[in-house]
VEXSELO-901924 format. One record per atom (N, C-alpha, C): chain; residue number from 1; residue in three letters; atom name; x, z, y. Coordinates in steps of 0.2 Angstrom, whole numbers. Each point is the difference from the previous one (the first is absolute). Layout:
+----+-----+-----+----+-------+-------+-------+
! ch !   i !  aa ! at !  east !    up ! north !
+----+-----+-----+----+-------+-------+-------+
!  A ! NUM ! ALA ! CA !     X !     Z !     Y !
...
+----+-----+-----+----+-------+-------+-------+
This chain:
+----+-----+-----+----+-------+-------+-------+
! ch !   i !  aa ! at !  east !    up ! north !
+----+-----+-----+----+-------+-------+-------+
!  A !   1 ! MET !  N !     2 !   275 !   126 !
!  A !   1 ! MET ! CA !     2 !     6 !    -2 !
!  A !   1 ! MET !  C !     1 !     0 !    -8 !
!  A !   2 ! THR !  N !    -5 !    -3 !    -3 !
!  A !   2 ! THR ! CA !     0 !     0 !    -7 !
!  A !   2 ! THR !  C !     6 !    -3 !    -3 !
!  A !   3 ! ILE !  N !     3 !    -6 !     3 !
!  A !   3 ! ILE ! CA !     6 !    -3 !    -3 !
!  A !   3 ! ILE !  C !     6 !     5 !     1 !
!  A !   4 ! GLN !  N !     0 !     4 !     5 !
!  A !   4 ! GLN ! CA !     5 !     5 !     1 !
!  A !   4 ! GLN !  C !     0 !     5 !    -5 !
!  A !   5 ! ILE !  N !    -6 !     2 !    -2 !
!  A !   5 ! ILE ! CA !     0 !     5 !    -5 !
!  A !   5 ! ILE !  C !     2 !    -2 !    -7 !
!  A !   6 ! LEU !  N !    -3 !    -6 !    -1 !
!  A !   6 ! LEU ! CA !     2 !    -4 !    -7 !
!  A !   6 ! LEU !  C !     7 !    -1 !    -1 !
!  A !   7 ! VAL !  N !     3 !    -3 !     6 !
!  A !   7 ! VAL ! CA !     8 !    -1 !     0 !
!  A !   7 ! VAL !  C !     4 !     6 !    -1 !
!  A !   8 ! THR !  N !    -3 !     6 !     3 !
!  A !   8 ! THR ! CA !     4 !     6 !     0 !
!  A !   8 ! THR !  C !     0 !     3 !    -7 !
!  A !   9 ! ILE !  N !    -6 !     0 !    -3 !
!  A !   9 ! ILE ! CA !    -1 !     2 !    -7 !
!  A !   9 ! ILE !  C !     4 !    -4 !    -5 !
!  A !  10 ! PHE !  N !     0 !    -6 !     1 !
!  A !  10 ! PHE ! CA !     4 !    -5 !    -5 !
!  A !  10 ! PHE !  C !     7 !     2 !     1 !
!  A !  11 ! SER !  N !     2 !     0 !     6 !
!  A !  11 ! SER ! CA !     7 !     1 !     2 !
!  A !  11 ! SER !  C !     3 !     7 !    -3 !
!  A !  12 ! VAL !  N !    -4 !     5 !     1 !
!  A !  12 ! VAL ! CA !     1 !     7 !    -3 !
!  A !  12 ! VAL !  C !     1 !     0 !    -8 !
!  A !  13 ! LEU !  N !    -5 !    -4 !    -3 !
!  A !  13 ! LEU ! CA !     0 !    -1 !    -7 !
!  A !  13 ! LEU !  C !     6 !    -3 !    -2 !
!  A !  14 ! VAL !  N !     2 !    -6 !     3 !
!  A !  14 ! VAL ! CA !     6 !    -3 !    -2 !
!  A !  14 ! VAL !  C !     7 !     4 !     1 !
!  A !  15 ! ILE !  N !     0 !     4 !     5 !
!  A !  15 ! ILE ! CA !     6 !     5 !     1 !
!  A !  15 ! ILE !  C !     0 !     5 !    -5 !
!  A !  16 ! ALA !  N !    -6 !     3 !    -2 !
!  A !  16 ! ALA ! CA !    -1 !     5 !    -5 !
!  A !  16 ! ALA !  C !     3 !    -3 !    -7 !
!  A !  17 ! LYS !  N !    -2 !    -7 !    -1 !
!  A !  17 ! LYS ! CA !     2 !    -3 !    -7 !
!  A !  17 ! LYS !  C !     7 !    -1 !     0 !
!  A !  18 ! ALA !  N !     3 !    -2 !     6 !
!  A !  18 ! ALA ! CA !     7 !    -1 !     0 !
!  A !  18 ! ALA !  C !     4 !     7 !    -1 !
!  A !  19 ! LEU !  N !    -2 !     5 !     3 !
!  A !  19 ! LEU ! CA !     3 !     7 !    -1 !
!  A !  19 ! LEU !  C !    -1 !     2 !    -7 !
!  A !  20 ! SER !  N !    -6 !    -2 !    -3 !
!  A !  20 ! SER ! CA !    -1 !     2 !    -7 !
!  A !  20 ! SER !  C !     5 !    -4 !    -5 !
!  A !  21 ! LYS !  N !     1 !    -6 !     2 !
!  A !  21 ! LYS ! CA !     5 !    -4 !    -4 !
!  A !  21 ! LYS !  C !     7 !     3 !     1 !
!  A !  22 ! PHE !  N !     2 !     2 !     6 !
!  A !  22 ! PHE ! CA !     6 !     3 !     1 !
!  A !  22 ! PHE !  C !     1 !     6 !    -4 !
!  A !  23 ! GLN !  N !    -5 !     4 !     0 !
!  A !  23 ! GLN ! CA !     1 !     7 !    -4 !
!  A !  23 ! GLN !  C !     1 !    -2 !    -7 !
!  A !  24 ! LYS !  N !    -3 !    -5 !    -3 !
!  A !  24 ! LYS ! CA !     1 !    -2 !    -7 !
!  A !  24 ! LYS !  C !     6 !    -4 !    -1 !
!  A !  25 ! LYS !  N !     4 !    -1 !     5 !
!  A !  25 ! LYS ! CA !     6 !    -4 !     0 !
!  A !  25 ! LYS !  C !    -1 !    -7 !    -2 !
!  A !  26 ! GLU !  N !    -6 !    -3 !     2 !
!  A !  26 ! GLU ! CA !    -1 !    -7 !    -1 !
!  A !  26 ! GLU !  C !     2 !    -4 !     6 !
!  A !  27 ! VAL !  N !     2 !     3 !     5 !
!  A !  27 ! VAL ! CA !     2 !    -4 !     6 !
!  A !  27 ! VAL !  C !     5 !     4 !     4 !
!  A !  28 ! HIS !  N !     5 !    -4 !     4 !
!  A !  28 ! HIS ! CA !     5 !     4 !     3 !
!  A !  28 ! HIS !  C !    -3 !     3 !     7 !
!  A !  29 ! GLY !  N !     4 !     5 !     2 !
!  A !  29 ! GLY ! CA !    -2 !     3 !     6 !
!  A !  29 ! GLY !  C !     0 !    -5 !     6 !
!  A !  30 ! ARG !  N !     4 !    -4 !     1 !
!  A !  30 ! ARG ! CA !     1 !    -5 !     5 !
!  A !  30 ! ARG !  C !    -7 !    -5 !     0 !
!  A !  31 ! THR !  N !    -2 !    -1 !    -6 !
!  A !  31 ! THR ! CA !    -6 !    -4 !     0 !
!  A !  31 ! THR !  C !    -6 !     3 !     2 !
!  A !  32 ! VAL !  N !    -1 !     7 !    -2 !
!  A !  32 ! VAL ! CA !    -5 !     4 !     3 !
!  A !  32 ! VAL !  C !     0 !     1 !     7 !
!  A !  33 ! LEU !  N !     6 !     1 !     3 !
!  A !  33 ! LEU ! CA !     1 !     1 !     7 !
!  A !  33 ! LEU !  C !    -2 !    -7 !     4 !
!  A !  34 ! VAL !  N !     2 !    -5 !    -2 !
!  A !  34 ! VAL ! CA !    -2 !    -7 !     3 !
!  A !  34 ! VAL !  C !    -7 !    -1 !     0 !
!  A !  35 ! TRP !  N !    -3 !     1 !    -6 !
!  A !  35 ! TRP ! CA !    -7 !    -1 !     0 !
!  A !  35 ! TRP !  C !    -5 !     5 !     3 !
!  A !  36 ! SER !  N !     3 !     6 !     0 !
!  A !  36 ! SER ! CA !    -4 !     5 !     4 !
!  A !  36 ! SER !  C !     0 !    -1 !     7 !
!  A !  37 ! LEU !  N !     6 !    -2 !     3 !
!  A !  37 ! LEU ! CA !     1 !    -1 !     7 !
!  A !  37 ! LEU !  C !    -4 !    -6 !     2 !
!  A !  38 ! PHE !  N !    -1 !    -5 !    -4 !
!  A !  38 ! PHE ! CA !    -4 !    -6 !     1 !
!  A !  38 ! PHE !  C !    -7 !     2 !     1 !
!  A !  39 ! TRP !  N !    -3 !     4 !    -5 !
!  A !  39 ! TRP ! CA !    -7 !     2 !     0 !
!  A !  39 ! TRP !  C !    -1 !     5 !     6 !
!  A !  40 ! ILE !  N !     5 !     4 !     1 !
!  A !  40 ! ILE ! CA !    -1 !     4 !     6 !
!  A !  40 ! ILE !  C !    -1 !    -4 !     7 !
!  A !  41 ! VAL !  N !     4 !    -5 !     0 !
!  A !  41 ! VAL ! CA !    -1 !    -5 !     6 !
!  A !  41 ! VAL !  C !    -6 !    -3 !     0 !
!  A !  42 ! VAL !  N !    -3 !    -2 !    -6 !
!  A !  42 ! VAL ! CA !    -6 !    -3 !     0 !
!  A !  42 ! VAL !  C !    -6 !     4 !     2 !
!  A !  43 ! ILE !  N !     1 !     7 !    -2 !
!  A !  43 ! ILE ! CA !    -5 !     5 !     2 !
!  A !  43 ! ILE !  C !     0 !     0 !     8 !
!  A !  44 ! PHE !  N !     6 !     1 !     2 !
!  A !  44 ! PHE ! CA !     1 !     1 !     7 !
!  A !  44 ! PHE !  C !    -3 !    -6 !     4 !
!  A !  45 ! LEU !  N !     2 !    -6 !    -2 !
!  A !  45 ! LEU ! CA !    -3 !    -6 !     4 !
!  A !  45 ! LEU !  C !    -7 !    -1 !    -1 !
!  A !  46 ! VAL !  N !    -3 !     2 !    -6 !
!  A !  46 ! VAL ! CA !    -7 !    -1 !     0 !
!  A !  46 ! VAL !  C !    -4 !     5 !     4 !
!  A !  47 ! TRP !  N !     3 !     6 !     2 !
!  A !  47 ! TRP ! CA !    -3 !     5 !     4 !
!  A !  47 ! TRP !  C !     2 !    -2 !     8 !
!  A !  48 ! GLN !  N !     5 !    -3 !     1 !
!  A !  48 ! GLN ! CA !     2 !    -2 !     7 !
!  A !  48 ! GLN !  C !     1 !    -8 !     0 !
!  A !  49 ! PRO !  N !    -5 !    -3 !     0 !
!  A !  49 ! PRO ! CA !     1 !    -8 !    -1 !
!  A !  49 ! PRO !  C !     3 !    -3 !     7 !
!  A !  50 ! ASP !  N !    -1 !     4 !     5 !
!  A !  50 ! ASP ! CA !     2 !    -3 !     7 !
!  A !  50 ! ASP !  C !     8 !    -1 !     0 !
!  A !  51 ! LEU !  N !     3 !     4 !    -5 !
!  A !  51 ! LEU ! CA !     8 !     0 !     0 !
!  A !  51 ! LEU !  C !     2 !    -7 !    -2 !
!  A !  52 ! THR !  N !    -4 !    -4 !    -4 !
!  A !  52 ! THR ! CA !     2 !    -6 !    -2 !
!  A !  52 ! THR !  C !     0 !    -5 !     5 !
!  A !  53 ! ASN !  N !    -4 !     1 !     6 !
!  A !  53 ! ASN ! CA !     0 !    -4 !     6 !
!  A !  53 ! ASN !  C !     7 !    -1 !     3 !
!  A !  54 ! TYR !  N !     4 !     6 !     0 !
!  A !  54 ! TYR ! CA !     7 !     0 !     2 !
!  A !  54 ! TYR !  C !     4 !    -5 !    -4 !
!  A !  55 ! LEU !  N !    -1 !     0 !    -6 !
!  A !  55 ! LEU ! CA !     3 !    -4 !    -5 !
!  A !  55 ! LEU !  C !    -2 !    -7 !     2 !
!  A !  56 ! ALA !  N !    -6 !    -2 !     1 !
!  A !  56 ! ALA ! CA !    -2 !    -6 !     1 !
!  A !  56 ! ALA !  C !     3 !    -3 !     7 !
!  A !  57 ! ALA !  N !     0 !     4 !     5 !
!  A !  57 ! ALA ! CA !     3 !    -2 !     6 !
!  A !  57 ! ALA !  C !     7 !    -1 !    -1 !
!  A !  58 ! PHE !  N !     4 !     4 !    -4 !
!  A !  58 ! PHE ! CA !     7 !    -2 !    -1 !
!  A !  58 ! PHE !  C !     1 !    -6 !    -3 !
!  A !  59 ! LEU !  N !    -5 !    -2 !    -5 !
!  A !  59 ! LEU ! CA !     1 !    -6 !    -4 !
!  A !  59 ! LEU !  C !    -4 !    -6 !     3 !
!  A !  60 ! GLN !  N !    -3 !     1 !     6 !
!  A !  60 ! GLN ! CA !    -3 !    -5 !     4 !
!  A !  60 ! GLN !  C !    -6 !    -3 !    -5 !
!  A !  61 ! VAL !  N !    -4 !     5 !    -3 !
!  A !  61 ! VAL ! CA !    -6 !    -2 !    -3 !
!  A !  61 ! VAL !  C !    -6 !     3 !     3 !
!  A !  62 ! THR !  N !    -5 !    -3 !     0 !
!  A !  62 ! THR ! CA !    -6 !     2 !     3 !
!  A !  62 ! THR !  C !    -3 !     7 !    -1 !
!  A !  63 ! ARG !  N !    -1 !     2 !    -7 !
!  A !  63 ! ARG ! CA !    -3 !     6 !    -2 !
!  A !  63 ! ARG !  C !     5 !     4 !    -5 !
!  A !  64 ! GLY !  N !     0 !     6 !     0 !
!  A !  64 ! GLY ! CA !     4 !     4 !    -4 !
!  A !  64 ! GLY !  C !    -1 !    -1 !    -7 !
!  A !  65 ! ALA !  N !    -7 !    -1 !    -2 !
!  A !  65 ! ALA ! CA !    -1 !    -2 !    -7 !
!  A !  65 ! ALA !  C !     3 !    -6 !    -3 !
!  A !  66 ! ASP !  N !     0 !    -5 !     5 !
!  A !  66 ! ASP ! CA !     4 !    -6 !    -2 !
!  A !  66 ! ASP !  C !     7 !     1 !    -1 !
!  A !  67 ! ALA !  N !     3 !     4 !     4 !
!  A !  67 ! ALA ! CA !     8 !     2 !     0 !
!  A !  67 ! ALA !  C !     1 !     3 !    -7 !
!  A !  68 ! VAL !  N !    -4 !     5 !    -2 !
!  A !  68 ! VAL ! CA !     0 !     3 !    -6 !
!  A !  68 ! VAL !  C !     0 !    -4 !    -6 !
!  A !  69 ! PHE !  N !    -5 !    -5 !     0 !
!  A !  69 ! PHE ! CA !    -2 !    -5 !    -5 !
!  A !  69 ! PHE !  C !     6 !    -4 !    -1 !
!  A !  70 ! TYR !  N !     3 !    -3 !     6 !
!  A !  70 ! TYR ! CA !     6 !    -5 !    -1 !
!  A !  70 ! TYR !  C !     6 !     4 !    -2 !
!  A !  71 ! LEU !  N !     1 !     6 !     2 !
!  A !  71 ! LEU ! CA !     6 !     3 !    -3 !
!  A !  71 ! LEU !  C !    -1 !     2 !    -7 !
!  A !  72 ! SER !  N !    -6 !     2 !    -2 !
!  A !  72 ! SER ! CA !    -1 !     1 !    -7 !
!  A !  72 ! SER !  C !     1 !    -6 !    -5 !
!  A !  73 ! ILE !  N !    -2 !    -6 !     3 !
!  A !  73 ! ILE ! CA !     1 !    -6 !    -4 !
!  A !  73 ! ILE !  C !     8 !    -1 !    -1 !
!  A !  74 ! VAL !  N !     3 !     1 !     6 !
!  A !  74 ! VAL ! CA !     8 !    -2 !     0 !
!  A !  74 ! VAL !  C !     3 !     5 !    -5 !
!  A !  75 ! ILE !  N !    -2 !     7 !     0 !
!  A !  75 ! ILE ! CA !     3 !     5 !    -4 !
!  A !  75 ! ILE !  C !    -2 !    -1 !    -7 !
!  A !  76 ! MET !  N !    -6 !    -2 !    -2 !
!  A !  76 ! MET ! CA !    -2 !    -2 !    -7 !
!  A !  76 ! MET !  C !     4 !    -5 !    -3 !
!  A !  77 ! PHE !  N !     1 !    -6 !     4 !
!  A !  77 ! PHE ! CA !     4 !    -5 !    -2 !
!  A !  77 ! PHE !  C !     7 !     2 !    -1 !
!  A !  78 ! TYR !  N !     3 !     4 !     4 !
!  A !  78 ! TYR ! CA !     7 !     2 !    -1 !
!  A !  78 ! TYR !  C !     0 !     5 !    -7 !
!  A !  79 ! LEU !  N !    -5 !     4 !    -1 !
!  A !  79 ! LEU ! CA !     0 !     4 !    -6 !
!  A !  79 ! LEU !  C !    -1 !    -4 !    -6 !
!  A !  80 ! PHE !  N !    -4 !    -5 !     1 !
!  A !  80 ! PHE ! CA !    -1 !    -5 !    -6 !
!  A !  80 ! PHE !  C !     7 !    -3 !    -2 !
!  A !  81 ! PHE !  N !     4 !    -2 !     5 !
!  A !  81 ! PHE ! CA !     6 !    -3 !    -1 !
!  A !  81 ! PHE !  C !     5 !     4 !    -3 !
!  A !  82 ! ARG !  N !     0 !     7 !     2 !
!  A !  82 ! ARG ! CA !     4 !     5 !    -3 !
!  A !  82 ! ARG !  C !    -2 !     1 !    -7 !
!  A !  83 ! MET !  N !    -6 !     0 !    -2 !
!  A !  83 ! MET ! CA !    -2 !     1 !    -6 !
!  A !  83 ! MET !  C !     2 !    -6 !    -5 !
!  A !  84 ! PHE !  N !    -1 !    -6 !     3 !
!  A !  84 ! PHE ! CA !     2 !    -6 !    -4 !
!  A !  84 ! PHE !  C !     7 !     1 !    -2 !
!  A !  85 ! GLU !  N !     4 !     2 !     5 !
!  A !  85 ! GLU ! CA !     8 !     0 !    -1 !
!  A !  85 ! GLU !  C !     1 !     5 !    -6 !
!  A !  86 ! LYS !  N !    -3 !     6 !     1 !
!  A !  86 ! LYS ! CA !     1 !     5 !    -5 !
!  A !  86 ! LYS !  C !    -3 !    -2 !    -7 !
!  A !  87 ! LEU !  N !    -5 !    -4 !     0 !
!  A !  87 ! LEU ! CA !    -3 !    -2 !    -7 !
!  A !  87 ! LEU !  C !     5 !    -6 !    -3 !
!  A !  88 ! GLU !  N !     3 !    -4 !     5 !
!  A !  88 ! GLU ! CA !     5 !    -5 !    -3 !
!  A !  88 ! GLU !  C !     6 !     4 !    -3 !
!  A !  89 ! ARG !  N !     2 !     5 !     4 !
!  A !  89 ! ARG ! CA !     6 !     4 !    -2 !
!  A !  89 ! ARG !  C !    -1 !     4 !    -7 !
!  A !  90 ! ILE !  N !    -6 !     2 !    -1 !
!  A !  90 ! ILE ! CA !    -2 !     3 !    -6 !
!  A !  90 ! ILE !  C !     0 !    -5 !    -6 !
!  A !  91 ! ASP !  N !    -3 !    -6 !     2 !
!  A !  91 ! ASP ! CA !    -1 !    -5 !    -5 !
!  A !  91 ! ASP !  C !     8 !    -2 !    -2 !
!  A !  92 ! ALA !  N !     4 !    -1 !     4 !
!  A !  92 ! ALA ! CA !     7 !    -1 !    -1 !
!  A !  92 ! ALA !  C !     3 !     5 !    -5 !
!  A !  93 ! ASP !  N !    -1 !     7 !     2 !
!  A !  93 ! ASP ! CA !     3 !     5 !    -4 !
!  A !  93 ! ASP !  C !    -3 !     0 !    -7 !
!  A !  94 ! ILE !  N !    -7 !    -1 !    -1 !
!  A !  94 ! ILE ! CA !    -3 !     0 !    -6 !
!  A !  94 ! ILE !  C !     3 !    -6 !    -4 !
!  A !  95 ! THR !  N !     1 !    -6 !     3 !
!  A !  95 ! THR ! CA !     3 !    -5 !    -4 !
!  A !  95 ! THR !  C !     7 !     1 !    -2 !
!  A !  96 ! THR !  N !     4 !     3 !     4 !
!  A !  96 ! THR ! CA !     7 !     2 !    -2 !
!  A !  96 ! THR !  C !     0 !     5 !    -6 !
!  A !  97 ! LEU !  N !    -5 !     5 !     1 !
!  A !  97 ! LEU ! CA !     0 !     6 !    -5 !
!  A !  97 ! LEU !  C !    -2 !    -3 !    -7 !
!  A !  98 ! VAL !  N !    -5 !    -5 !     0 !
!  A !  98 ! VAL ! CA !    -3 !    -3 !    -6 !
!  A !  98 ! VAL !  C !     6 !    -4 !    -3 !
!  A !  99 ! ARG !  N !     4 !    -4 !     4 !
!  A !  99 ! ARG ! CA !     5 !    -4 !    -3 !
!  A !  99 ! ARG !  C !     6 !     5 !    -3 !
!  A ! 100 ! GLU !  N !     1 !     6 !     3 !
!  A ! 100 ! GLU ! CA !     5 !     4 !    -3 !
!  A ! 100 ! GLU !  C !    -2 !     3 !    -6 !
!  A ! 101 ! VAL !  N !    -7 !     2 !     0 !
!  A ! 101 ! VAL ! CA !    -2 !     3 !    -6 !
!  A ! 101 ! VAL !  C !     0 !    -5 !    -6 !
!  A ! 102 ! ALA !  N !    -2 !    -6 !     2 !
!  A ! 102 ! ALA ! CA !     0 !    -6 !    -5 !
!  A ! 102 ! ALA !  C !     7 !    -1 !    -3 !
!  A ! 103 ! LEU !  N !     5 !     0 !     4 !
!  A ! 103 ! LEU ! CA !     7 !    -1 !    -2 !
!  A ! 103 ! LEU !  C !     2 !     6 !    -4 !
!  A ! 104 ! LEU !  N !    -1 !     6 !     2 !
!  A ! 104 ! LEU ! CA !     1 !     6 !    -4 !
!  A ! 104 ! LEU !  C !    -3 !     0 !    -7 !
!  A ! 105 ! LYS !  N !    -6 !    -2 !     0 !
!  A ! 105 ! LYS ! CA !    -4 !    -1 !    -7 !
!  A ! 105 ! LYS !  C !     3 !    -5 !    -4 !
!  A ! 106 ! ASN !  N !     2 !    -6 !     3 !
!  A ! 106 ! ASN ! CA !     3 !    -5 !    -4 !
!  A ! 106 ! ASN !  C !     7 !     2 !    -3 !
!  A ! 107 ! LYS !  N !     4 !     4 !     4 !
!  A ! 107 ! LYS ! CA !     6 !     2 !    -2 !
!  A ! 107 ! LYS !  C !    -1 !     5 !    -6 !
!  A ! 108 ! LYS !  N !    -5 !     4 !     1 !
!  A ! 108 ! LYS ! CA !    -2 !     6 !    -5 !
!  A ! 108 ! LYS !  C !    -2 !    -4 !    -7 !
!  A ! 109 ! ASP !  N !    -4 !    -5 !     1 !
!  A ! 109 ! ASP ! CA !    -2 !    -4 !    -6 !
!  A ! 109 ! ASP !  C !     5 !    -4 !    -4 !
!  A ! 110 ! SER !  N !     5 !    -2 !     4 !
!  A ! 110 ! SER ! CA !     6 !    -4 !    -3 !
!  A ! 110 ! SER !  C !     4 !     4 !    -5 !
+----+-----+-----+----+-------+-------+-------+
């Protein structure tokens, strides 16, 4: 029961922080919605752990906790891949921008 209370408190604090950032216009509404839904699902599953057994049966895994763990790993690697793609795109954009600024500065100095 202690882990359920701790996870619930943590999840509520994360949701509150996301909402606070949204009110300050630091994050988009879609981001807040996705993270809030995620943490609500976490709260729901921590209080109803037997539901993960249905997922485990569907994925043909022995325990619900194992199914959640395996899916979490897969999702994290996917998200790491997406972040890596975005960082590469940002790096390319910065490189292009620096080149353009350097060319403009060179023309201005000439």
